[in-house]
C-alpha angles and dihedrals in degrees: 000000000000121000091252091052090047090051092053091048093049093048090050094050092044091052090052090069117191089355088076091066109103093016105128092201089057090052092047092051092047091052089051090052091048090052090048090052092050093048093047095244090118130032138177093239131016135198109262121179090195092060121091089233096039090245136090123207114225099210093181090064090057088048088054093051091049088048088056091056090049093050098042122093121209112265138178107258098168117160139178091012093303124118118238131168120189145140115299089227095059109049124160112289111243124210133204126211088250090063090071094222119135111219104178115210117258115087107307121147136195117192122224112264095045123117113226113177131212115284096029114140119210113196116196131291103021135126135216116190132212117287094022121133118212113180134210122306096008121143119214103196132206117307091003121142128209104193128216113296094359113149117222120184135214123302094005120154114211099192126213114308094002111155120209107188123230133214135195102155133085087035093217094053115117116247123224111277123202108185128209123306096010120150113212110193128221118292093009120148124204115183149157102038097310115166118214109196128224118296098008121145122215110197119223114289097020113148121197124186136156090263095047116101114210117215113218106204092180096058099024094238138122118228118211141164112251131181109318092349115098125212107284123198109207124242115278093006116151107216124192132179112264141158140229127207120250104248103197145024125027091327094065115113098242121121116292090016127103102253095218130178129202127221113263127174111223132202101220098174144341121256116277139163093288091053090048092051090054090056099047089101087077092073093049092053090059 
């Protein structure tokens, strides 16, 4: 079945609602979609030069993943003496040596329906959810999460405890996109469809959401999400956690008031040779 035919089949089964449950053709088509996701033939969002963001959401893929949850019964999927219960349609993804993916022992898990390319390193414990795309040479470090349908580019380092948010509903919502050669520091959180462009560096503890303005000290601008446009971090930006003073109300720093500050991510520079030297360790770890 071609991808266009698979799309039509998935959309038809999704539109059928609960009537699709028990329909073997619906299950067969879902399993074909799941295989296409794992092989990289289908993805929840694709690069698209014609789009204002550079990315196109493939809503039908999300419909297919949701269809899988609808079709799957709960089953016992216990392993290694531990008890697990999950949907039959989303078992643990299993790798072979020929896949070229390093899954280091220690409690990591990749769910079926995720694309994990050759050269990816999975440090325990980490988790990659269904519909996610993790491209070649990326490291997913300890306690890191790649949420459902998140798109992670080549040679990305998701440092320890980094959280990349997922999204399934609404089906036309943009997933988080981390483009090639991005360094995501420890305890960072990237959520709500944020796009981090190629080569950017997020310092440890940086949090990016749709409602988070980013203050670009280099260019003197404030970056925000607006309308259908998500928050976009520019290519090669170096973003650090910062703060800005509350300018009015009880939080203002005048006498007898609270003197509060709010969290504010700040672009302090754009990547240069010194920044690149500080990240050469990435190659050695691989």
